[in-house]
C-alpha positions as CSV (number, residue, x, y, z in Angstrom):
1,M,30.8,-68.7,4.2
2,D,27.2,-67.0,3.6
3,V,25.8,-66.1,-0.2
4,I,27.8,-62.5,-0.5
5,E,31.0,-63.8,0.5
6,L,30.7,-66.7,-1.6
7,S,29.4,-64.8,-4.8
8,R,32.7,-62.2,-4.0
9,L,35.0,-65.5,-4.1
10,Q,33.2,-67.0,-7.3
11,F,33.5,-63.8,-9.2
12,A,37.5,-63.3,-8.2
13,V,38.1,-66.7,-8.7
14,T,36.8,-66.5,-12.4
15,V,38.9,-62.9,-12.7
16,L,42.0,-64.5,-11.4
17,Y,41.8,-67.1,-14.1
18,H,40.9,-65.1,-17.1
19,F,43.4,-62.5,-16.0
20,L,46.3,-65.0,-16.4
21,F,45.1,-65.2,-20.4
22,V,44.5,-61.2,-21.1
23,P,47.7,-59.5,-20.7
24,L,49.1,-62.0,-22.7
25,T,47.3,-61.1,-25.5
26,L,47.4,-57.5,-25.4
27,G,51.0,-57.7,-25.6
28,L,51.6,-60.6,-27.5
29,S,49.5,-59.0,-30.0
30,W,51.6,-55.9,-30.7
31,I,54.9,-57.7,-30.3
32,L,53.3,-59.7,-33.3
33,V,53.0,-56.0,-35.0
34,I,56.0,-55.4,-34.9
35,M,57.8,-58.6,-35.8
36,E,55.4,-58.5,-39.3
37,A,56.3,-54.8,-39.7
38,V,59.7,-55.5,-40.4
39,Y,58.7,-59.0,-42.4
40,V,57.5,-56.1,-44.7
41,M,59.8,-53.9,-44.5
42,T,62.9,-56.2,-45.4
43,G,61.2,-58.8,-46.8
44,K,63.7,-61.2,-44.7
45,V,61.4,-65.0,-44.2
46,I,62.7,-65.0,-40.5
47,Y,60.5,-62.6,-39.5
48,R,57.6,-64.5,-41.5
49,D,58.6,-67.4,-39.6
50,M,58.1,-65.6,-35.6
51,T,55.6,-63.8,-36.8
52,Q,53.9,-67.2,-37.1
53,F,55.3,-68.9,-34.3
54,W,54.7,-66.5,-31.8
55,G,51.5,-66.1,-33.6
56,K,50.4,-69.9,-32.4
57,L,51.1,-69.4,-29.0
58,F,49.0,-66.1,-29.2
59,G,46.5,-68.3,-30.6
60,I,46.2,-70.5,-27.9
61,N,46.4,-68.3,-25.3
62,F,43.6,-65.9,-26.9
63,A,41.2,-68.8,-27.3
64,L,41.2,-69.4,-23.1
65,G,41.1,-65.6,-22.5
66,V,37.6,-65.7,-24.6
67,T,36.3,-68.9,-23.2
68,T,36.9,-67.7,-19.3
69,G,35.8,-64.0,-20.2
70,I,32.4,-64.9,-21.2
71,T,31.4,-66.9,-18.1
72,M,32.7,-64.2,-16.1
73,E,30.4,-61.7,-17.5
74,F,26.9,-64.0,-17.3
75,Q,28.2,-63.8,-13.5
76,F,26.8,-60.2,-13.9
77,G,23.2,-61.7,-14.3
78,T,23.1,-64.6,-12.4
79,N,24.9,-63.9,-9.3
80,W,25.0,-60.2,-9.0
81,S,21.4,-59.2,-10.4
82,Y,20.3,-56.2,-8.4
83,Y,23.6,-54.6,-8.9
84,S,22.7,-55.3,-12.7
85,H,19.3,-53.9,-12.3
86,Y,20.3,-51.1,-10.1
87,V,22.8,-49.8,-12.3
88,G,22.4,-51.3,-15.7
89,D,21.6,-48.7,-17.9
90,I,25.1,-47.4,-17.2
91,F,26.9,-50.5,-16.9
92,G,25.8,-52.4,-19.8
93,A,26.6,-49.8,-21.9
94,P,30.3,-50.3,-22.1
95,L,29.9,-53.4,-22.2
96,A,27.4,-53.9,-25.0
97,L,30.1,-51.8,-26.8
98,E,32.9,-54.0,-26.2
99,G,31.2,-56.8,-28.0
100,L,30.2,-54.8,-31.2
101,T,33.5,-53.3,-31.7
102,A,36.2,-55.3,-30.5
103,F,34.5,-59.0,-29.6
104,F,33.3,-59.7,-33.9
105,M,36.2,-57.5,-34.8
106,E,38.6,-59.7,-33.0
107,A,37.2,-62.7,-33.4
108,T,37.1,-62.4,-37.5
109,L,40.5,-61.0,-37.4
110,V,42.0,-63.6,-35.5
111,G,40.6,-66.6,-38.2
112,L,42.1,-64.0,-41.5
113,F,45.3,-63.6,-38.7
114,F,45.7,-67.5,-39.3
115,F,44.4,-68.5,-42.0
116,G,45.0,-65.1,-44.6
117,W,49.4,-66.0,-45.4
118,N,48.5,-66.9,-48.8
119,R,45.4,-65.3,-49.8
120,M,46.6,-61.7,-48.9
121,T,49.5,-59.6,-49.9
122,R,52.2,-58.5,-47.3
123,R,50.5,-55.6,-46.6
124,Q,47.0,-56.6,-46.3
125,H,47.9,-59.3,-43.8
126,L,50.0,-56.7,-41.8
127,L,46.7,-54.4,-41.7
128,V,45.3,-57.6,-40.3
129,T,47.8,-58.0,-37.9
130,M,47.5,-54.1,-36.9
131,F,43.6,-54.3,-36.4
132,M,43.4,-57.6,-34.4
133,A,45.5,-55.9,-32.1
134,L,43.6,-52.5,-31.8
135,G,40.9,-55.3,-31.2
136,T,42.1,-56.5,-27.9
137,N,42.8,-53.0,-26.9
138,L,39.3,-52.0,-27.8
139,S,38.0,-54.9,-25.5
140,A,39.9,-53.8,-22.6
141,L,39.0,-50.4,-23.2
142,W,35.2,-50.7,-23.0
143,I,35.6,-53.6,-19.7
144,L,37.9,-50.9,-18.0
145,V,35.8,-48.0,-18.9
146,A,33.0,-50.1,-16.8
147,N,35.1,-51.0,-14.3
148,G,36.4,-47.6,-13.7
149,W,33.1,-46.4,-13.3
150,M,32.6,-48.5,-10.8
151,Q,35.7,-47.1,-8.6
152,N,34.7,-43.6,-9.3
153,P,30.7,-43.1,-10.6
154,V,30.3,-40.1,-12.9
155,G,28.5,-39.4,-15.1
156,A,24.9,-40.4,-13.4
157,V,22.3,-40.0,-10.8
158,F,19.8,-41.4,-8.9
159,N,16.0,-41.2,-10.2
160,L,13.2,-41.5,-8.2
161,E,11.1,-42.5,-10.8
162,T,12.6,-45.1,-11.3
163,M,14.3,-46.1,-7.9
164,R,17.8,-46.4,-10.0
165,M,20.9,-45.1,-10.7
166,E,20.4,-44.0,-14.9
167,M,23.4,-42.3,-17.1
168,T,23.0,-38.5,-17.9
169,S,26.2,-38.2,-19.8
170,F,28.1,-40.7,-21.8
171,A,31.1,-38.7,-22.3
172,D,31.9,-38.4,-18.7
173,V,31.5,-42.2,-18.1
174,F,34.0,-42.6,-21.2
175,F,36.5,-39.6,-20.0
176,N,36.4,-40.7,-16.3
177,P,39.9,-40.0,-15.1
178,E,40.0,-43.2,-13.1
179,A,39.1,-45.4,-16.0
180,Q,41.5,-43.9,-18.4
181,N,44.4,-44.5,-15.9
182,K,43.3,-48.0,-15.3
183,F,43.1,-48.5,-19.1
184,V,46.8,-47.2,-20.2
185,H,48.1,-48.9,-17.1
186,T,46.3,-52.3,-17.7
187,V,47.4,-52.8,-21.3
188,S,50.8,-51.7,-20.5
189,A,51.2,-53.8,-17.8
190,G,50.0,-56.2,-20.6
191,Y,52.4,-55.2,-23.0
192,V,55.1,-55.8,-20.6
193,T,53.7,-59.3,-19.9
194,G,54.0,-59.8,-23.8
195,S,57.5,-59.2,-23.7
196,M,58.5,-60.8,-21.0
197,F,57.1,-64.0,-22.2
198,V,59.2,-63.7,-25.6
199,L,62.0,-62.3,-23.8
200,S,62.3,-65.6,-21.4
201,V,61.4,-68.0,-24.2
202,S,64.0,-66.6,-26.1
203,G,66.5,-66.1,-23.6
204,W,65.9,-70.3,-22.7
205,Y,66.1,-71.2,-26.8
206,L,70.1,-68.9,-26.7
207,L,71.0,-71.3,-23.4
208,R,69.9,-74.4,-25.4
209,K,71.8,-72.7,-28.3
210,K,69.1,-73.9,-30.1
211,D,67.8,-71.4,-32.9
212,I,69.9,-69.0,-32.4
213,E,69.2,-66.6,-35.0
214,F,65.7,-66.6,-34.2
215,A,65.8,-66.6,-31.2
216,K,68.4,-63.5,-30.8
217,K,65.6,-61.3,-33.1
218,S,63.2,-62.3,-31.0
219,F,64.8,-61.4,-27.2
220,R,65.9,-57.8,-29.6
221,I,62.3,-56.6,-30.5
222,A,61.3,-58.5,-26.8
223,A,63.6,-56.2,-24.9
224,A,63.0,-52.7,-26.7
225,F,59.3,-53.3,-26.8
226,G,59.1,-54.5,-23.2
227,M,62.0,-51.3,-21.6
228,A,59.4,-48.9,-23.1
229,S,56.3,-50.9,-21.9
230,I,57.8,-51.2,-18.1
231,L,58.5,-47.6,-18.2
232,S,55.2,-46.5,-19.4
233,V,53.6,-49.0,-16.4
234,I,55.6,-46.9,-14.1
235,V,54.7,-43.4,-15.5
236,L,51.4,-44.4,-15.7
237,G,51.0,-46.7,-12.2
238,D,52.5,-42.9,-10.6
239,E,48.9,-41.0,-12.8
240,S,46.7,-43.9,-11.0
241,G,48.0,-43.7,-8.2
242,Y,47.3,-39.7,-7.8
243,S,43.7,-40.7,-9.3
244,I,42.9,-42.7,-6.3
245,G,43.8,-40.2,-3.7
246,H,41.1,-38.0,-5.5
247,A,38.3,-40.5,-6.1
248,Q,39.0,-42.8,-3.8
249,K,41.2,-42.3,-0.5
250,T,39.8,-45.1,1.7
251,K,42.1,-47.1,-0.6
252,M,45.1,-44.7,-0.9
253,A,44.9,-44.9,3.2
254,A,44.5,-48.6,3.2
255,L,47.4,-49.0,1.0
256,E,49.9,-46.8,3.1
257,A,48.9,-48.2,6.1
258,M,48.6,-44.5,6.9
259,W,46.6,-44.7,9.9
260,E,46.9,-40.8,10.9
261,T,46.7,-37.7,9.1
262,E,50.5,-36.5,8.6
263,P,51.5,-33.3,8.1
264,A,52.2,-32.9,4.1
265,P,54.0,-34.4,2.4
266,A,53.7,-37.6,4.3
267,S,55.8,-40.0,4.4
268,F,55.8,-43.6,2.5
269,N,55.5,-47.0,4.6
270,L,58.6,-49.1,2.9
271,I,57.9,-51.8,5.4
272,A,55.2,-52.0,8.3
273,I,52.9,-54.8,10.3
274,P,49.8,-53.0,10.1
275,N,47.3,-53.2,13.5
276,E,44.1,-53.5,12.7
277,K,42.6,-54.0,16.2
278,E,44.3,-50.9,17.3
279,M,44.5,-49.3,14.6
280,K,47.8,-48.8,14.7
281,N,51.3,-50.1,12.7
282,D,53.2,-52.2,15.5
283,F,56.5,-51.6,13.0
284,A,57.4,-49.4,10.1
285,V,59.9,-47.9,8.0
286,H,59.4,-44.6,6.6
287,I,60.5,-42.9,3.8
288,P,59.9,-39.0,4.3
289,Y,57.7,-36.8,1.5
290,V,56.8,-39.5,-1.3
291,M,53.6,-40.9,-0.6
292,G,52.4,-37.2,-0.2
293,I,54.4,-36.0,-3.7
294,I,52.4,-39.6,-5.5
295,G,49.3,-38.7,-4.0
296,T,49.1,-35.1,-4.1
297,R,51.6,-34.1,-6.8
298,S,52.0,-31.2,-4.0
299,P,54.6,-30.4,-0.9
300,D,51.7,-28.8,1.1
301,K,48.3,-31.2,0.6
302,E,47.5,-33.7,3.4
303,I,46.4,-37.1,2.8
304,P,43.6,-38.0,5.1
305,G,45.0,-40.9,7.6
306,I,42.4,-43.8,8.5
307,K,41.1,-42.6,11.7
308,D,39.9,-39.3,10.2
309,I,38.1,-41.0,7.3
310,V,36.4,-43.0,9.3
311,A,34.8,-40.0,11.1
312,E,33.9,-38.3,8.1
313,N,32.2,-41.7,6.7
314,R,30.6,-41.5,10.0
315,Q,29.1,-38.2,9.6
316,R,28.0,-39.2,5.7
317,I,25.9,-42.2,7.0
318,E,24.2,-40.5,9.5
319,S,23.3,-38.1,6.3
320,G,22.7,-41.2,4.3
321,Q,20.3,-42.4,7.2
322,Q,18.3,-39.5,6.8
323,A,17.9,-40.6,2.5
324,V,17.4,-43.6,2.8
325,T,14.3,-43.1,5.5
326,A,12.9,-40.1,2.8
327,L,13.2,-42.7,0.3
328,D,11.4,-45.2,1.6
329,M,8.7,-42.4,2.4
330,L,8.7,-41.5,-1.3
331,R,8.1,-45.3,-2.2
332,Q,4.5,-45.1,-0.1
333,N,3.6,-42.0,-1.3
334,R,5.0,-40.0,-4.5
335,D,3.4,-36.4,-3.5
336,D,5.2,-36.4,0.0
337,A,7.1,-32.8,-0.5
338,A,8.6,-33.0,2.6
339,A,10.4,-36.3,1.9
340,R,11.6,-35.3,-1.3
341,D,13.1,-32.3,0.2
342,V,15.2,-34.1,2.4
343,F,16.3,-37.0,-0.1
344,E,17.2,-34.2,-2.2
345,R,19.0,-32.9,0.5
346,H,21.2,-36.1,1.9
347,Q,20.9,-37.9,-1.5
348,D,24.7,-37.4,-2.0
349,N,25.0,-39.7,1.0
350,L,22.5,-42.3,0.1
351,G,25.1,-45.0,-0.3
352,F,26.6,-44.2,3.1
353,G,23.0,-44.6,4.5
354,L,22.2,-48.7,2.4
355,L,25.7,-49.4,4.6
356,L,22.9,-49.6,7.9
357,K,21.2,-52.0,5.5
358,Q,23.5,-54.9,6.7
359,Y,22.6,-55.0,10.5
360,T,18.5,-53.4,10.2
361,D,16.0,-53.6,7.3
362,D,14.5,-50.7,9.4
363,V,17.4,-47.8,8.8
364,A,15.7,-45.0,10.5
365,A,16.1,-47.4,13.8
366,A,19.8,-48.2,13.3
367,T,21.5,-47.8,16.4
368,P,25.0,-45.8,16.9
369,E,26.7,-48.6,17.6
370,M,25.2,-49.6,14.0
371,K,26.4,-46.6,12.6
372,D,30.2,-46.7,14.1
373,R,30.9,-50.7,12.9
374,A,29.2,-49.4,9.5
375,A,31.9,-46.4,9.2
376,R,34.7,-48.7,10.5
377,E,33.9,-51.4,8.0
378,T,33.7,-48.7,5.5
379,I,37.8,-49.0,5.6
380,P,38.9,-52.8,3.9
381,K,41.3,-54.6,5.8
382,V,44.3,-53.0,5.7
383,A,47.2,-56.1,5.3
384,P,46.0,-57.2,2.2
385,L,45.9,-53.7,0.4
386,F,49.1,-53.1,1.8
387,W,51.4,-56.0,0.9
388,S,49.4,-56.8,-2.6
389,F,50.8,-52.7,-3.6
390,R,54.5,-53.6,-2.6
391,V,54.5,-56.5,-4.4
392,M,53.4,-55.4,-7.2
393,V,55.8,-52.3,-6.7
394,F,58.5,-54.8,-6.0
395,S,58.2,-56.8,-9.4
396,G,57.5,-53.6,-11.3
397,V,61.4,-52.5,-10.2
398,V,62.8,-56.2,-10.7
399,M,61.5,-56.1,-14.1
400,L,62.7,-53.0,-14.8
401,L,66.0,-54.0,-14.0
402,V,65.4,-57.3,-16.3
403,F,64.4,-54.9,-19.5
404,G,67.1,-52.7,-18.9
405,L,69.9,-54.8,-18.8
406,S,68.7,-57.0,-21.5
407,F,68.2,-53.6,-23.6
408,W,71.6,-52.5,-23.1
409,H,73.1,-55.5,-23.9
410,S,70.9,-55.8,-27.1
411,V,72.3,-52.5,-27.9
412,K,75.4,-53.5,-27.4
413,N,74.7,-57.2,-28.8
414,T,76.6,-59.1,-26.0
415,F,73.2,-61.0,-24.9
416,A,73.8,-64.5,-26.6
417,H,76.8,-64.7,-24.2
418,K,75.3,-63.4,-21.2
419,K,74.5,-66.7,-19.3
420,W,73.3,-64.9,-16.5
421,L,71.5,-62.3,-18.4
422,L,69.7,-64.9,-19.8
423,R,69.2,-67.2,-16.6
424,L,67.3,-64.0,-15.0
425,A,65.4,-63.7,-18.1
426,V,64.0,-67.2,-17.9
427,V,63.3,-66.5,-14.3
428,S,61.4,-63.5,-14.5
429,L,59.1,-65.4,-16.7
430,P,56.5,-65.5,-13.7
431,L,57.1,-61.8,-12.4
432,P,54.7,-60.1,-14.6
433,W,51.3,-62.2,-13.7
434,I,52.7,-61.8,-10.1
435,A,52.6,-58.0,-10.1
436,I,49.1,-58.0,-12.2
437,E,47.1,-60.5,-9.6
438,A,48.4,-58.0,-6.9
439,G,47.3,-55.2,-9.0
440,W,44.1,-56.8,-9.4
441,L,43.2,-57.3,-5.7
442,L,44.8,-53.7,-5.1
443,A,42.0,-52.7,-7.2
444,E,39.2,-54.6,-6.3
445,Y,39.5,-55.3,-2.7
446,G,40.5,-51.9,-2.3
447,R,36.9,-51.1,-3.6
448,Q,35.1,-52.7,-0.7
449,P,32.6,-52.6,1.1
450,W,31.3,-51.0,-2.4
451,T,30.5,-52.8,-5.9
452,I,30.0,-49.1,-6.7
453,Y,32.0,-46.9,-4.9
454,G,30.2,-44.5,-2.8
455,V,26.9,-45.9,-4.2
456,L,25.7,-49.5,-4.1
457,P,27.2,-51.3,-1.3
458,T,28.5,-55.1,-1.7
459,H,25.9,-56.8,0.3
460,L,23.1,-55.4,-1.5
461,S,24.2,-56.4,-5.0
462,A,24.1,-60.1,-5.2
463,S,21.5,-62.3,-6.2
464,S,18.5,-64.6,-4.0
465,L,21.0,-67.7,-4.3
466,S,21.5,-70.9,-2.3
467,V,24.9,-71.4,-0.1
468,T,24.1,-74.7,-1.8
469,S,23.8,-74.0,-5.7
470,L,27.4,-71.5,-5.2
471,Y,29.2,-74.4,-3.5
472,G,28.4,-76.1,-6.6
473,S,29.1,-73.8,-9.0
474,L,31.6,-72.7,-7.3
475,A,33.5,-76.3,-7.5
476,G,32.4,-76.2,-10.9
477,F,33.8,-72.6,-12.2
478,I,37.2,-74.4,-10.5
479,A,37.3,-77.5,-12.1
480,F,36.6,-76.5,-15.1
481,Y,39.1,-73.5,-15.3
482,T,41.8,-75.6,-13.6
483,V,41.6,-78.1,-16.6
484,L,41.7,-75.3,-18.7
485,L,44.6,-74.0,-17.3
486,V,46.0,-77.3,-17.7
487,V,45.2,-77.6,-21.2
488,E,46.8,-74.2,-21.9
489,V,50.1,-75.0,-20.0
490,Y,50.4,-78.5,-22.1
491,L,50.0,-76.5,-25.0
492,M,52.4,-74.3,-24.9
493,R,54.9,-76.1,-23.2
494,K,54.4,-78.5,-26.6
495,Y,55.4,-75.2,-28.9
496,I,57.6,-74.2,-27.0
497,S,59.9,-77.0,-26.7
498,Q,59.3,-77.7,-31.0
499,G,60.1,-73.9,-31.4
500,P,60.0,-72.5,-34.4
501,G,60.4,-76.0,-35.9
502,S,57.1,-76.4,-35.3
503,L,56.2,-74.4,-38.5
504,G,57.6,-77.6,-40.5
505,T,59.5,-75.2,-42.9
506,G,62.6,-77.0,-42.8
507,R,64.7,-74.1,-41.6
508,Y,64.8,-75.0,-38.0
509,D,65.9,-77.5,-35.2
510,N,63.2,-80.0,-34.1
511,E,61.5,-80.3,-37.5
512,A,58.0,-81.7,-36.8
513,H,57.6,-85.0,-38.6
């Protein structure tokens, strides 16, 4: 593996680990708000105990999320220095705001949440819990604004004087439809994760006939919040699919394994066996019209197929070649009016011209074969995207069933006696993480070969590191993060096994002595 592939792998590993913790933090924070709000309104101590017990699990998870997140962000400077140089003015703004408006807010309020129970009134502590939950969502907002800009780079232009991308409109970056869709979809997925966690653990208590009233009340809250959250994920996922159809046609075609442009509205490939080499599906089961409606919200708009996109990108590479060549002339002579005119006419395709840098330093001398190869490689590998999308959707459908049945039997007050439902809740615990990791793969791998879609190729973004140092740091990250994960699982299992008895109130089973 070369420097680029190792850098990508290292970032992928750290993000994968980090995203084991983030969704649960997002979801549990608002479940704590609901539980404590009921405590404030009713005065029933059991709801305070619920807030403190689930809050303890939240705190363990929050600490691990912060630890893995900080090191992940440092990699922009260590492993992706040219990326940071090229777009730092834009990408750095939301990351700075995340630290200023969310990170310090979370750190302060988490401390107040745990140590302020006997120092504040009920309403004051509830306010702390609410702002703590808001802080976790603000953190996700700024990170996803940055990531959304990488998917759909708006509000920025290339500056000929500095030879870098610079921001022209912060409002365009913030209100980028791709960023907003990613934010609401991601945080809703976090709410589903928190709900499934509470539902599964509560179901386990009920199966063991342990702390029944505590578990029943927790189960009801998780079922209701989870039902609302999974419906939000599905609706917002549809909106995200629509935005992908506009901003990233390559990703849309790849996740659907759509090689040819079909008559509108396009069918949905329920199952397919993509053949990358021959650019066709060896086998496919179609559902008519579905993909066209999802991707275009119209019965008469086409979704371009992979072959047509490759042909279009081939033309953009030709144009980009001229932009790169003109830019090289302007580096030598900033007053070259002819070169400036050529650059301005082809500037929109500069990123596509930079794709040729992978094959030759002299872009002007790139051969037709190089251009053909570059155009072909603007399409990410189809099979990983195709199946990750279906894993995500299948997991979501199963969770909709689980939450729907749990909510229905909660309303009827029959869930505690339905062992099959409780077992279903317990075995469904991994589903949110499976869906989220598949969704992350879809979003990030589907952007390749770009770090910034259509602007900066991945192969130009990395730092000048040695393969040896990357293997060493990768091994170090895997070892360290695995230790953290083991610690997380150990602590979670320990306190889940003890249950609310770990609070030492004298009101529950397995009281800690």
